[in-house]
N, CA, C, O and CB atoms as a CASP TS submission, in Angstrom:
PFRMAT TS
TARGET T0000
AUTHOR 0000-0000-0000
METHOD Language model
MODEL 1
PARENT N/A
ATOM      1  N   UNK     1      13.366   3.265 -20.303  1.00  0.00           N
ATOM      2  CA  UNK     1      11.944   2.445 -20.208  1.00  0.00           C
ATOM      3  C   UNK     1      11.785   1.238 -18.559  1.00  0.00           C
ATOM      4  O   UNK     1      12.494   0.274 -18.269  1.00  0.00           O
ATOM      5  CB  UNK     1      11.944   1.274 -21.968  1.00  0.00           C
ATOM      6  N   UNK     2      10.943   1.652 -18.021  1.00  0.00           N
ATOM      7  CA  UNK     2      10.319   0.352 -17.345  1.00  0.00           C
ATOM      8  C   UNK     2      10.401  -0.927 -17.120  1.00  0.00           C
ATOM      9  O   UNK     2       9.691  -1.513 -17.939  1.00  0.00           O
ATOM     10  CB  UNK     2       9.587   0.192 -17.610  1.00  0.00           C
ATOM     11  N   UNK     3      11.149  -1.959 -16.097  1.00  0.00           N
ATOM     12  CA  UNK     3      10.667  -3.455 -16.919  1.00  0.00           C
ATOM     13  C   UNK     3       9.779  -3.793 -16.447  1.00  0.00           C
ATOM     14  O   UNK     3       9.685  -3.793 -15.219  1.00  0.00           O
ATOM     15  CB  UNK     3      11.447  -4.680 -16.962  1.00  0.00           C
ATOM     16  N   UNK     4       8.389  -4.381 -17.580  1.00  0.00           N
ATOM     17  CA  UNK     4       7.272  -4.328 -17.541  1.00  0.00           C
ATOM     18  C   UNK     4       7.047  -5.712 -16.367  1.00  0.00           C
ATOM     19  O   UNK     4       5.885  -6.089 -16.215  1.00  0.00           O
ATOM     20  CB  UNK     4       6.692  -4.308 -19.062  1.00  0.00           C
ATOM     21  N   UNK     5       8.290  -6.518 -15.476  1.00  0.00           N
ATOM     22  CA  UNK     5       8.321  -7.530 -14.322  1.00  0.00           C
ATOM     23  C   UNK     5       7.976  -6.116 -13.235  1.00  0.00           C
ATOM     24  O   UNK     5       7.360  -6.414 -12.212  1.00  0.00           O
ATOM     25  CB  UNK     5      10.117  -8.618 -14.075  1.00  0.00           C
ATOM     26  N   UNK     6       8.231  -5.085 -13.365  1.00  0.00           N
ATOM     27  CA  UNK     6       8.365  -4.457 -11.995  1.00  0.00           C
ATOM     28  C   UNK     6       6.742  -3.769 -11.513  1.00  0.00           C
ATOM     29  O   UNK     6       6.126  -3.472 -10.490  1.00  0.00           O
ATOM     30  CB  UNK     6       9.691  -3.141 -12.125  1.00  0.00           C
ATOM     31  N   UNK     7       6.517  -3.759 -13.486  1.00  0.00           N
ATOM     32  CA  UNK     7       5.081  -2.935 -13.026  1.00  0.00           C
ATOM     33  C   UNK     7       4.327  -4.223 -12.774  1.00  0.00           C
ATOM     34  O   UNK     7       3.498  -4.010 -11.889  1.00  0.00           O
ATOM     35  CB  UNK     7       4.206  -1.781 -14.341  1.00  0.00           C
ATOM     36  N   UNK     8       4.285  -5.504 -13.209  1.00  0.00           N
ATOM     37  CA  UNK     8       3.338  -6.243 -12.730  1.00  0.00           C
ATOM     38  C   UNK     8       3.825  -6.917 -11.247  1.00  0.00           C
ATOM     39  O   UNK     8       2.984  -7.619 -10.688  1.00  0.00           O
ATOM     40  CB  UNK     8       2.987  -7.253 -13.841  1.00  0.00           C
ATOM     41  N   UNK     9       4.658  -6.804 -10.828  1.00  0.00           N
ATOM     42  CA  UNK     9       4.972  -6.740  -9.408  1.00  0.00           C
ATOM     43  C   UNK     9       4.134  -6.323  -8.049  1.00  0.00           C
ATOM     44  O   UNK     9       3.649  -6.929  -7.093  1.00  0.00           O
ATOM     45  CB  UNK     9       5.897  -5.987  -9.444  1.00  0.00           C
ATOM     46  N   UNK    10       4.293  -4.146  -8.752  1.00  0.00           N
ATOM     47  CA  UNK    10       2.989  -3.434  -8.198  1.00  0.00           C
ATOM     48  C   UNK    10       1.589  -3.778  -8.291  1.00  0.00           C
ATOM     49  O   UNK    10       0.717  -3.732  -7.424  1.00  0.00           O
ATOM     50  CB  UNK    10       2.934  -2.321  -8.675  1.00  0.00           C
ATOM     51  N   UNK    11       1.544  -4.060  -9.260  1.00  0.00           N
ATOM     52  CA  UNK    11      -0.013  -4.096  -9.521  1.00  0.00           C
ATOM     53  C   UNK    11      -0.495  -5.105  -8.846  1.00  0.00           C
ATOM     54  O   UNK    11      -1.683  -5.089  -8.524  1.00  0.00           O
ATOM     55  CB  UNK    11      -0.470  -4.256 -10.940  1.00  0.00           C
ATOM     56  N   UNK    12       0.420  -6.287  -8.470  1.00  0.00           N
ATOM     57  CA  UNK    12      -0.410  -8.080  -8.251  1.00  0.00           C
ATOM     58  C   UNK    12      -0.096  -7.441  -6.354  1.00  0.00           C
ATOM     59  O   UNK    12      -0.747  -7.825  -5.383  1.00  0.00           O
ATOM     60  CB  UNK    12       1.013 -10.403  -9.172  1.00  0.00           C
ATOM     61  N   UNK    13       0.728  -6.714  -6.333  1.00  0.00           N
ATOM     62  CA  UNK    13       0.506  -6.130  -4.748  1.00  0.00           C
ATOM     63  C   UNK    13      -0.428  -5.313  -4.579  1.00  0.00           C
ATOM     64  O   UNK    13      -1.089  -5.466  -3.552  1.00  0.00           O
ATOM     65  CB  UNK    13       1.583  -5.399  -4.150  1.00  0.00           C
ATOM     66  N   UNK    14      -0.817  -4.129  -5.554  1.00  0.00           N
ATOM     67  CA  UNK    14      -1.770  -3.428  -5.100  1.00  0.00           C
ATOM     68  C   UNK    14      -3.493  -4.025  -5.613  1.00  0.00           C
ATOM     69  O   UNK    14      -4.347  -3.159  -5.801  1.00  0.00           O
ATOM     70  CB  UNK    14      -1.327  -1.965  -5.601  1.00  0.00           C
ATOM     71  N   UNK    15      -3.830  -5.375  -5.785  1.00  0.00           N
ATOM     72  CA  UNK    15      -4.903  -5.914  -5.839  1.00  0.00           C
ATOM     73  C   UNK    15      -4.889  -6.609  -4.614  1.00  0.00           C
ATOM     74  O   UNK    15      -5.768  -6.466  -3.764  1.00  0.00           O
ATOM     75  CB  UNK    15      -5.113  -6.611  -6.971  1.00  0.00           C
ATOM     76  N   UNK    16      -3.538  -7.649  -4.451  1.00  0.00           N
ATOM     77  CA  UNK    16      -4.330  -8.042  -3.515  1.00  0.00           C
ATOM     78  C   UNK    16      -4.157  -7.100  -1.835  1.00  0.00           C
ATOM     79  O   UNK    16      -4.453  -7.685  -0.793  1.00  0.00           O
ATOM     80  CB  UNK    16      -3.973  -9.644  -3.496  1.00  0.00           C
ATOM     81  N   UNK    17      -3.782  -6.007  -1.825  1.00  0.00           N
ATOM     82  CA  UNK    17      -3.550  -4.855  -0.836  1.00  0.00           C
ATOM     83  C   UNK    17      -5.174  -4.458  -0.951  1.00  0.00           C
ATOM     84  O   UNK    17      -5.673  -4.703   0.147  1.00  0.00           O
ATOM     85  CB  UNK    17      -2.234  -3.494  -1.357  1.00  0.00           C
ATOM     86  N   UNK    18      -6.044  -4.008  -1.747  1.00  0.00           N
ATOM     87  CA  UNK    18      -7.204  -3.808  -2.274  1.00  0.00           C
ATOM     88  C   UNK    18      -8.559  -4.930  -1.392  1.00  0.00           C
ATOM     89  O   UNK    18      -9.500  -4.863  -0.600  1.00  0.00           O
ATOM     90  CB  UNK    18      -6.889  -4.101  -3.967  1.00  0.00           C
ATOM     91  N   UNK    19      -7.902  -5.742  -2.108  1.00  0.00           N
ATOM     92  CA  UNK    19      -8.712  -7.088  -1.808  1.00  0.00           C
ATOM     93  C   UNK    19      -8.740  -7.435  -0.116  1.00  0.00           C
ATOM     94  O   UNK    19      -9.571  -8.208   0.362  1.00  0.00           O
ATOM     95  CB  UNK    19      -7.890  -8.459  -2.695  1.00  0.00           C
ATOM     96  N   UNK    20      -7.928  -6.891   0.521  1.00  0.00           N
ATOM     97  CA  UNK    20      -7.474  -7.052   1.855  1.00  0.00           C
ATOM     98  C   UNK    20      -8.479  -5.942   2.646  1.00  0.00           C
ATOM     99  O   UNK    20      -8.897  -6.045   3.799  1.00  0.00           O
ATOM    100  CB  UNK    20      -5.735  -6.753   1.986  1.00  0.00           C
ATOM    101  N   UNK    21      -8.706  -5.000   1.816  1.00  0.00           N
ATOM    102  CA  UNK    21      -9.291  -3.045   2.380  1.00  0.00           C
ATOM    103  C   UNK    21      -9.990  -2.945   2.077  1.00  0.00           C
ATOM    104  O   UNK    21     -10.330  -1.780   2.280  1.00  0.00           O
ATOM    105  CB  UNK    21      -8.868  -1.656   2.102  1.00  0.00           C
ATOM    106  N   UNK    22     -11.299  -3.906   1.149  1.00  0.00           N
ATOM    107  CA  UNK    22     -12.776  -3.261   0.782  1.00  0.00           C
ATOM    108  C   UNK    22     -13.311  -2.326   1.224  1.00  0.00           C
ATOM    109  O   UNK    22     -14.337  -1.858   0.730  1.00  0.00           O
ATOM    110  CB  UNK    22     -13.690  -3.894   0.938  1.00  0.00           C
ATOM    111  N   UNK    23     -12.837  -1.947   2.057  1.00  0.00           N
ATOM    112  CA  UNK    23     -13.537  -0.757   2.783  1.00  0.00           C
ATOM    113  C   UNK    23     -13.054   0.480   2.406  1.00  0.00           C
ATOM    114  O   UNK    23     -13.500   1.559   2.798  1.00  0.00           O
ATOM    115  CB  UNK    23     -13.411  -0.800   4.239  1.00  0.00           C
ATOM    116  N   UNK    24     -11.906   0.269   1.447  1.00  0.00           N
ATOM    117  CA  UNK    24     -11.545   1.753   1.181  1.00  0.00           C
ATOM    118  C   UNK    24     -11.783   1.705  -0.571  1.00  0.00           C
ATOM    119  O   UNK    24     -12.024   0.678  -1.204  1.00  0.00           O
ATOM    120  CB  UNK    24      -9.688   2.217   1.783  1.00  0.00           C
ATOM    121  N   UNK    25     -11.652   3.022  -1.119  1.00  0.00           N
ATOM    122  CA  UNK    25     -11.992   2.897  -2.328  1.00  0.00           C
ATOM    123  C   UNK    25     -10.542   3.443  -2.723  1.00  0.00           C
ATOM    124  O   UNK    25      -9.725   4.051  -2.031  1.00  0.00           O
ATOM    125  CB  UNK    25     -13.383   3.629  -2.799  1.00  0.00           C
ATOM    126  N   UNK    26     -10.477   2.975  -4.243  1.00  0.00           N
ATOM    127  CA  UNK    26      -9.110   2.869  -4.456  1.00  0.00           C
ATOM    128  C   UNK    26      -7.863   4.278  -4.275  1.00  0.00           C
ATOM    129  O   UNK    26      -6.635   4.204  -4.319  1.00  0.00           O
ATOM    130  CB  UNK    26      -9.171   2.347  -5.875  1.00  0.00           C
ATOM    131  N   UNK    27      -8.481   5.128  -4.130  1.00  0.00           N
ATOM    132  CA  UNK    27      -8.141   6.409  -4.012  1.00  0.00           C
ATOM    133  C   UNK    27      -7.829   6.541  -2.933  1.00  0.00           C
ATOM    134  O   UNK    27      -7.029   7.465  -2.780  1.00  0.00           O
ATOM    135  CB  UNK    27      -8.913   7.257  -4.322  1.00  0.00           C
ATOM    136  N   UNK    28      -8.165   5.899  -1.858  1.00  0.00           N
ATOM    137  CA  UNK    28      -8.684   6.014  -0.618  1.00  0.00           C
ATOM    138  C   UNK    28      -6.796   5.263   0.024  1.00  0.00           C
ATOM    139  O   UNK    28      -5.821   5.535   0.724  1.00  0.00           O
ATOM    140  CB  UNK    28     -10.585   4.928  -0.362  1.00  0.00           C
ATOM    141  N   UNK    29      -7.481   4.047  -1.037  1.00  0.00           N
ATOM    142  CA  UNK    29      -5.774   2.829  -0.306  1.00  0.00           C
ATOM    143  C   UNK    29      -4.529   3.555  -1.212  1.00  0.00           C
ATOM    144  O   UNK    29      -3.448   3.586  -0.624  1.00  0.00           O
ATOM    145  CB  UNK    29      -5.812   0.313  -1.007  1.00  0.00           C
ATOM    146  N   UNK    30      -4.560   4.129  -2.544  1.00  0.00           N
ATOM    147  CA  UNK    30      -3.022   4.765  -2.228  1.00  0.00           C
ATOM    148  C   UNK    30      -2.852   5.733  -1.802  1.00  0.00           C
ATOM    149  O   UNK    30      -1.710   6.103  -1.532  1.00  0.00           O
ATOM    150  CB  UNK    30      -2.219   4.953  -3.082  1.00  0.00           C
ATOM    151  N   UNK    31      -3.902   6.477  -1.594  1.00  0.00           N
ATOM    152  CA  UNK    31      -3.209   7.646  -0.669  1.00  0.00           C
ATOM    153  C   UNK    31      -3.083   7.507   0.566  1.00  0.00           C
ATOM    154  O   UNK    31      -2.803   8.525   1.199  1.00  0.00           O
ATOM    155  CB  UNK    31      -3.800   8.815  -0.669  1.00  0.00           C
ATOM    156  N   UNK    32      -3.260   6.113   1.367  1.00  0.00           N
ATOM    157  CA  UNK    32      -3.133   5.704   2.427  1.00  0.00           C
ATOM    158  C   UNK    32      -1.908   5.098   2.412  1.00  0.00           C
ATOM    159  O   UNK    32      -1.008   5.375   3.205  1.00  0.00           O
ATOM    160  CB  UNK    32      -4.101   5.041   2.790  1.00  0.00           C
ATOM    161  N   UNK    33      -1.818   4.082   1.329  1.00  0.00           N
ATOM    162  CA  UNK    33      -0.286   3.572   0.979  1.00  0.00           C
ATOM    163  C   UNK    33       0.752   4.280   1.174  1.00  0.00           C
ATOM    164  O   UNK    33       1.621   3.913   1.965  1.00  0.00           O
ATOM    165  CB  UNK    33      -0.063   3.286  -0.266  1.00  0.00           C
ATOM    166  N   UNK    34       0.855   5.694   0.311  1.00  0.00           N
ATOM    167  CA  UNK    34       1.934   7.020  -0.050  1.00  0.00           C
ATOM    168  C   UNK    34       2.040   7.629   0.594  1.00  0.00           C
ATOM    169  O   UNK    34       3.205   8.027   0.602  1.00  0.00           O
ATOM    170  CB  UNK    34       1.865   7.871  -0.905  1.00  0.00           C
ATOM    171  N   UNK    35       1.295   8.190   1.505  1.00  0.00           N
ATOM    172  CA  UNK    35       1.299   9.169   2.703  1.00  0.00           C
ATOM    173  C   UNK    35       1.989   8.284   3.953  1.00  0.00           C
ATOM    174  O   UNK    35       2.680   8.909   4.756  1.00  0.00           O
ATOM    175  CB  UNK    35      -0.403   9.725   3.105  1.00  0.00           C
ATOM    176  N   UNK    36       1.810   6.820   4.130  1.00  0.00           N
ATOM    177  CA  UNK    36       1.697   6.375   5.210  1.00  0.00           C
ATOM    178  C   UNK    36       3.348   5.861   5.080  1.00  0.00           C
ATOM    179  O   UNK    36       3.892   5.408   6.088  1.00  0.00           O
ATOM    180  CB  UNK    36       0.384   5.370   5.431  1.00  0.00           C
ATOM    181  N   UNK    37       4.217   5.974   3.590  1.00  0.00           N
ATOM    182  CA  UNK    37       5.342   6.158   3.468  1.00  0.00           C
ATOM    183  C   UNK    37       6.304   7.488   3.074  1.00  0.00           C
ATOM    184  O   UNK    37       7.449   7.781   3.417  1.00  0.00           O
ATOM    185  CB  UNK    37       5.410   5.355   2.842  1.00  0.00           C
ATOM    186  N   UNK    38       5.786   7.843   2.612  1.00  0.00           N
ATOM    187  CA  UNK    38       6.868   8.863   2.133  1.00  0.00           C
ATOM    188  C   UNK    38       7.178  10.057   2.953  1.00  0.00           C
ATOM    189  O   UNK    38       8.268  10.628   3.001  1.00  0.00           O
ATOM    190  CB  UNK    38       6.494   9.400   0.848  1.00  0.00           C
ATOM    191  N   UNK    39       5.385  10.576   4.013  1.00  0.00           N
ATOM    192  CA  UNK    39       4.752  11.908   3.585  1.00  0.00           C
ATOM    193  C   UNK    39       3.551  12.086   2.874  1.00  0.00           C
ATOM    194  O   UNK    39       2.907  11.048   2.719  1.00  0.00           O
ATOM    195  CB  UNK    39       5.550  12.532   2.859  1.00  0.00           C
ATOM    196  N   UNK    40       3.170  12.902   2.497  1.00  0.00           N
ATOM    197  CA  UNK    40       1.819  13.638   1.630  1.00  0.00           C
ATOM    198  C   UNK    40       2.450  14.349   0.693  1.00  0.00           C
ATOM    199  O   UNK    40       1.582  14.839  -0.029  1.00  0.00           O
ATOM    200  CB  UNK    40       0.754  14.728   2.475  1.00  0.00           C
ATOM    201  N   UNK    41       3.854  14.752   0.220  1.00  0.00           N
ATOM    202  CA  UNK    41       3.356  15.564  -1.118  1.00  0.00           C
ATOM    203  C   UNK    41       4.156  15.336  -2.588  1.00  0.00           C
ATOM    204  O   UNK    41       5.355  15.058  -2.574  1.00  0.00           O
ATOM    205  CB  UNK    41       3.513  17.199  -0.770  1.00  0.00           C
ATOM    206  N   UNK    42       3.642  15.431  -3.468  1.00  0.00           N
ATOM    207  CA  UNK    42       2.944  14.761  -4.686  1.00  0.00           C
ATOM    208  C   UNK    42       4.524  14.864  -5.523  1.00  0.00           C
ATOM    209  O   UNK    42       4.641  14.271  -6.596  1.00  0.00           O
ATOM    210  CB  UNK    42       1.295  15.788  -5.501  1.00  0.00           C
ATOM    211  N   UNK    43       5.605  15.587  -4.995  1.00  0.00           N
ATOM    212  CA  UNK    43       7.038  15.622  -5.396  1.00  0.00           C
ATOM    213  C   UNK    43       7.717  13.682  -5.149  1.00  0.00           C
ATOM    214  O   UNK    43       8.355  12.893  -5.846  1.00  0.00           O
ATOM    215  CB  UNK    43       7.933  17.055  -4.124  1.00  0.00           C
ATOM    216  N   UNK    44       6.917  13.658  -3.361  1.00  0.00           N
ATOM    217  CA  UNK    44       7.892  12.463  -3.064  1.00  0.00           C
ATOM    218  C   UNK    44       7.440  10.936  -4.024  1.00  0.00           C
ATOM    219  O   UNK    44       8.089   9.980  -4.449  1.00  0.00           O
ATOM    220  CB  UNK    44       7.757  12.141  -1.195  1.00  0.00           C
ATOM    221  N   UNK    45       5.744  11.409  -4.073  1.00  0.00           N
ATOM    222  CA  UNK    45       5.170   9.961  -4.487  1.00  0.00           C
ATOM    223  C   UNK    45       5.393   9.335  -6.316  1.00  0.00           C
ATOM    224  O   UNK    45       5.390   8.246  -6.891  1.00  0.00           O
ATOM    225  CB  UNK    45       3.330  10.144  -4.130  1.00  0.00           C
ATOM    226  N   UNK    46       5.645  11.465  -6.854  1.00  0.00           N
ATOM    227  CA  UNK    46       5.870  11.228  -8.047  1.00  0.00           C
ATOM    228  C   UNK    46       7.810  10.310  -8.068  1.00  0.00           C
ATOM    229  O   UNK    46       8.022   9.248  -8.653  1.00  0.00           O
ATOM    230  CB  UNK    46       5.584  12.936  -8.862  1.00  0.00           C
ATOM    231  N   UNK    47       8.694  10.961  -7.430  1.00  0.00           N
ATOM    232  CA  UNK    47      10.113  10.732  -7.703  1.00  0.00           C
ATOM    233  C   UNK    47      10.403   9.231  -7.171  1.00  0.00           C
ATOM    234  O   UNK    47      11.578   8.867  -7.219  1.00  0.00           O
ATOM    235  CB  UNK    47      11.071  11.900  -6.944  1.00  0.00           C
ATOM    236  N   UNK    48       9.417   8.309  -6.658  1.00  0.00           N
ATOM    237  CA  UNK    48       9.357   7.139  -5.488  1.00  0.00           C
ATOM    238  C   UNK    48       9.972   6.545  -6.473  1.00  0.00           C
ATOM    239  O   UNK    48       9.878   7.317  -7.427  1.00  0.00           O
ATOM    240  CB  UNK    48       7.914   6.410  -4.730  1.00  0.00           C
ATOM    241  N   UNK    49      10.877   5.081  -6.963  1.00  0.00           N
ATOM    242  CA  UNK    49      11.351   4.686  -7.399  1.00  0.00           C
ATOM    243  C   UNK    49      10.607   2.778  -6.735  1.00  0.00           C
ATOM    244  O   UNK    49      10.254   2.514  -5.586  1.00  0.00           O
ATOM    245  CB  UNK    49      12.661   5.487  -7.306  1.00  0.00           C
ATOM    246  N   UNK    50      10.603   1.782  -8.017  1.00  0.00           N
ATOM    247  CA  UNK    50       9.523   0.673  -7.727  1.00  0.00           C
ATOM    248  C   UNK    50      10.454   0.175  -6.603  1.00  0.00           C
ATOM    249  O   UNK    50       9.662  -0.701  -6.255  1.00  0.00           O
ATOM    250  CB  UNK    50       9.049  -0.552  -9.086  1.00  0.00           C
ATOM    251  N   UNK    51      11.279   0.045  -5.919  1.00  0.00           N
ATOM    252  CA  UNK    51      11.513  -0.746  -4.947  1.00  0.00           C
ATOM    253  C   UNK    51      10.996  -0.335  -3.533  1.00  0.00           C
ATOM    254  O   UNK    51      10.662  -1.095  -2.624  1.00  0.00           O
ATOM    255  CB  UNK    51      12.812  -0.932  -4.978  1.00  0.00           C
ATOM    256  N   UNK    52      11.003   1.365  -3.543  1.00  0.00           N
ATOM    257  CA  UNK    52      10.644   1.974  -2.077  1.00  0.00           C
ATOM    258  C   UNK    52       9.226   1.987  -2.659  1.00  0.00           C
ATOM    259  O   UNK    52       8.536   2.208  -1.664  1.00  0.00           O
ATOM    260  CB  UNK    52      11.425   3.647  -1.431  1.00  0.00           C
ATOM    261  N   UNK    53       8.427   1.878  -3.679  1.00  0.00           N
ATOM    262  CA  UNK    53       6.818   1.550  -4.325  1.00  0.00           C
ATOM    263  C   UNK    53       6.722   0.408  -3.628  1.00  0.00           C
ATOM    264  O   UNK    53       6.024   0.746  -2.671  1.00  0.00           O
ATOM    265  CB  UNK    53       6.519   1.290  -6.122  1.00  0.00           C
ATOM    266  N   UNK    54       6.968  -0.685  -3.501  1.00  0.00           N
ATOM    267  CA  UNK    54       7.072  -1.971  -3.087  1.00  0.00           C
ATOM    268  C   UNK    54       7.219  -2.076  -1.824  1.00  0.00           C
ATOM    269  O   UNK    54       6.583  -2.736  -1.003  1.00  0.00           O
ATOM    270  CB  UNK    54       7.972  -2.605  -3.640  1.00  0.00           C
ATOM    271  N   UNK    55       8.113  -1.373  -1.709  1.00  0.00           N
ATOM    272  CA  UNK    55       8.346  -1.769   0.489  1.00  0.00           C
ATOM    273  C   UNK    55       7.148  -0.525   1.084  1.00  0.00           C
ATOM    274  O   UNK    55       6.959  -0.470   2.299  1.00  0.00           O
ATOM    275  CB  UNK    55      10.854  -1.052   1.523  1.00  0.00           C
ATOM    276  N   UNK    56       6.526   0.255   0.323  1.00  0.00           N
ATOM    277  CA  UNK    56       5.310   0.879   0.786  1.00  0.00           C
ATOM    278  C   UNK    56       4.608   0.268   0.247  1.00  0.00           C
ATOM    279  O   UNK    56       4.022   1.159  -0.368  1.00  0.00           O
ATOM    280  CB  UNK    56       5.030   2.136   0.652  1.00  0.00           C
ATOM    281  N   UNK    57       4.106  -0.703  -0.076  1.00  0.00           N
ATOM    282  CA  UNK    57       2.538  -1.055  -0.177  1.00  0.00           C
ATOM    283  C   UNK    57       2.496  -2.230   1.102  1.00  0.00           C
ATOM    284  O   UNK    57       1.726  -2.311   2.060  1.00  0.00           O
ATOM    285  CB  UNK    57       2.002  -1.791  -1.991  1.00  0.00           C
ATOM    286  N   UNK    58       3.708  -3.136   0.676  1.00  0.00           N
ATOM    287  CA  UNK    58       3.953  -3.996   1.821  1.00  0.00           C
ATOM    288  C   UNK    58       4.255  -3.190   3.094  1.00  0.00           C
ATOM    289  O   UNK    58       3.844  -3.815   4.071  1.00  0.00           O
ATOM    290  CB  UNK    58       5.104  -4.940   1.516  1.00  0.00           C
ATOM    291  N   UNK    59       4.613  -2.459   3.302  1.00  0.00           N
ATOM    292  CA  UNK    59       4.515  -2.045   4.858  1.00  0.00           C
ATOM    293  C   UNK    59       2.556  -1.553   5.161  1.00  0.00           C
ATOM    294  O   UNK    59       1.803  -1.910   6.067  1.00  0.00           O
ATOM    295  CB  UNK    59       5.892  -0.315   5.133  1.00  0.00           C
ATOM    296  N   UNK    60       2.317  -0.681   4.025  1.00  0.00           N
ATOM    297  CA  UNK    60       0.987  -0.863   4.692  1.00  0.00           C
ATOM    298  C   UNK    60       0.337  -1.844   4.734  1.00  0.00           C
ATOM    299  O   UNK    60      -0.472  -2.036   5.642  1.00  0.00           O
ATOM    300  CB  UNK    60       0.207  -0.217   4.357  1.00  0.00           C
ATOM    301  N   UNK    61       0.571  -2.814   3.616  1.00  0.00           N
ATOM    302  CA  UNK    61      -0.242  -3.992   4.348  1.00  0.00           C
ATOM    303  C   UNK    61      -0.136  -4.958   5.371  1.00  0.00           C
ATOM    304  O   UNK    61      -0.756  -6.006   5.549  1.00  0.00           O
ATOM    305  CB  UNK    61      -0.471  -4.669   3.681  1.00  0.00           C
ATOM    306  N   UNK    62       0.952  -4.296   6.142  1.00  0.00           N
ATOM    307  CA  UNK    62       1.788  -5.131   7.346  1.00  0.00           C
ATOM    308  C   UNK    62       1.053  -3.997   8.412  1.00  0.00           C
ATOM    309  O   UNK    62       0.900  -4.252   9.607  1.00  0.00           O
ATOM    310  CB  UNK    62       3.974  -5.182   7.258  1.00  0.00           C
ATOM    311  N   UNK    63       0.781  -3.174   8.008  1.00  0.00           N
ATOM    312  CA  UNK    63       0.320  -2.061   9.144  1.00  0.00           C
ATOM    313  C   UNK    63      -1.268  -2.436   9.338  1.00  0.00           C
ATOM    314  O   UNK    63      -1.611  -2.457  10.520  1.00  0.00           O
ATOM    315  CB  UNK    63       0.541  -0.228   8.553  1.00  0.00           C
ATOM    316  N   UNK    64      -2.181  -2.704   8.488  1.00  0.00           N
ATOM    317  CA  UNK    64      -3.412  -3.115   7.981  1.00  0.00           C
ATOM    318  C   UNK    64      -3.869  -4.522   8.701  1.00  0.00           C
ATOM    319  O   UNK    64      -4.890  -4.946   9.243  1.00  0.00           O
ATOM    320  CB  UNK    64      -3.276  -3.239   6.405  1.00  0.00           C
ATOM    321  N   UNK    65      -2.646  -4.976   8.430  1.00  0.00           N
ATOM    322  CA  UNK    65      -3.402  -6.340   9.078  1.00  0.00           C
ATOM    323  C   UNK    65      -2.937  -6.410  10.597  1.00  0.00           C
ATOM    324  O   UNK    65      -3.698  -7.059  11.316  1.00  0.00           O
ATOM    325  CB  UNK    65      -2.902  -7.921   8.225  1.00  0.00           C
ATOM    326  N   UNK    66      -1.565  -5.729  11.348  1.00  0.00           N
ATOM    327  CA  UNK    66      -1.653  -5.738  12.788  1.00  0.00           C
ATOM    328  C   UNK    66      -3.409  -5.132  13.395  1.00  0.00           C
ATOM    329  O   UNK    66      -4.175  -5.446  14.307  1.00  0.00           O
ATOM    330  CB  UNK    66      -0.240  -4.628  13.319  1.00  0.00           C
ATOM    331  N   UNK    67      -3.402  -4.241  12.391  1.00  0.00           N
ATOM    332  CA  UNK    67      -5.008  -3.335  13.024  1.00  0.00           C
ATOM    333  C   UNK    67      -6.171  -4.447  13.062  1.00  0.00           C
ATOM    334  O   UNK    67      -6.991  -4.505  13.978  1.00  0.00           O
ATOM    335  CB  UNK    67      -5.722  -1.827  11.709  1.00  0.00           C
ATOM    336  N   UNK    68      -6.149  -5.266  12.032  1.00  0.00           N
ATOM    337  CA  UNK    68      -7.232  -5.906  11.520  1.00  0.00           C
ATOM    338  C   UNK    68      -6.962  -7.224  12.869  1.00  0.00           C
ATOM    339  O   UNK    68      -7.994  -7.575  13.439  1.00  0.00           O
ATOM    340  CB  UNK    68      -7.098  -6.327   9.567  1.00  0.00           C
ATOM    341  N   UNK    69      -5.881  -7.772  13.244  1.00  0.00           N
ATOM    342  CA  UNK    69      -5.684  -8.338  14.318  1.00  0.00           C
ATOM    343  C   UNK    69      -5.883  -7.997  15.769  1.00  0.00           C
ATOM    344  O   UNK    69      -6.419  -8.727  16.603  1.00  0.00           O
ATOM    345  CB  UNK    69      -4.773  -8.553  14.169  1.00  0.00           C
ATOM    346  N   UNK    70      -5.353  -6.721  15.980  1.00  0.00           N
ATOM    347  CA  UNK    70      -5.479  -6.081  17.130  1.00  0.00           C
ATOM    348  C   UNK    70      -7.149  -5.587  17.786  1.00  0.00           C
ATOM    349  O   UNK    70      -7.446  -5.357  18.958  1.00  0.00           O
ATOM    350  CB  UNK    70      -4.561  -4.913  16.840  1.00  0.00           C
ATOM    351  N   UNK    71      -7.915  -5.545  16.716  1.00  0.00           N
ATOM    352  CA  UNK    71      -9.229  -5.473  16.378  1.00  0.00           C
ATOM    353  C   UNK    71      -9.843  -6.850  17.004  1.00  0.00           C
ATOM    354  O   UNK    71     -10.404  -6.928  18.098  1.00  0.00           O
ATOM    355  CB  UNK    71      -9.397  -5.288  14.767  1.00  0.00           C
ATOM    356  N   UNK    72      -9.628  -7.895  16.105  1.00  0.00           N
ATOM    357  CA  UNK    72     -10.178  -9.356  16.568  1.00  0.00           C
ATOM    358  C   UNK    72      -9.187  -9.253  17.987  1.00  0.00           C
ATOM    359  O   UNK    72      -9.552 -10.324  18.471  1.00  0.00           O
ATOM    360  CB  UNK    72      -9.789 -10.964  15.253  1.00  0.00           C
ATOM    361  N   UNK    73      -8.501  -8.882  18.680  1.00  0.00           N
ATOM    362  CA  UNK    73      -7.810  -9.635  20.103  1.00  0.00           C
ATOM    363  C   UNK    73      -8.544  -8.710  21.203  1.00  0.00           C
ATOM    364  O   UNK    73      -8.597  -9.012  22.395  1.00  0.00           O
ATOM    365  CB  UNK    73      -5.771  -9.512  20.266  1.00  0.00           C
ATOM    366  N   UNK    74      -9.120  -7.508  20.625  1.00  0.00           N
ATOM    367  CA  UNK    74      -9.901  -6.650  21.636  1.00  0.00           C
ATOM    368  C   UNK    74     -11.519  -7.216  21.462  1.00  0.00           C
ATOM    369  O   UNK    74     -12.387  -7.158  22.333  1.00  0.00           O
ATOM    370  CB  UNK    74      -9.717  -4.826  21.237  1.00  0.00           C
ATOM    371  N   UNK    75     -11.626  -7.639  20.426  1.00  0.00           N
ATOM    372  CA  UNK    75     -13.308  -8.286  20.745  1.00  0.00           C
ATOM    373  C   UNK    75     -13.332  -9.265  21.121  1.00  0.00           C
ATOM    374  O   UNK    75     -14.468  -9.735  21.183  1.00  0.00           O
ATOM    375  CB  UNK    75     -14.292  -8.488  19.773  1.00  0.00           C
ATOM    376  N   UNK    76     -12.130 -10.223  21.617  1.00  0.00           N
ATOM    377  CA  UNK    76     -12.502 -11.057  22.114  1.00  0.00           C
ATOM    378  C   UNK    76     -12.670 -10.648  23.812  1.00  0.00           C
ATOM    379  O   UNK    76     -13.097 -11.484  24.609  1.00  0.00           O
ATOM    380  CB  UNK    76     -11.679 -12.071  21.648  1.00  0.00           C
TER
END
């Protein structure tokens, strides 16, 4: 059985990520997070451990933050 603290870590990060990317549907966000990190296969996603999941969400958030900064800087 998985530690419930791990589940809460993931859901908190997903909530932050969704708040930061309101233009995406939940499905789009999930697809983008995990295709960005591990490729686009169901097997890779299915077998992802919690630590990998947290890293994937963090990497996606950083990628989107950099995109937003670039957009803002390009607009100036």
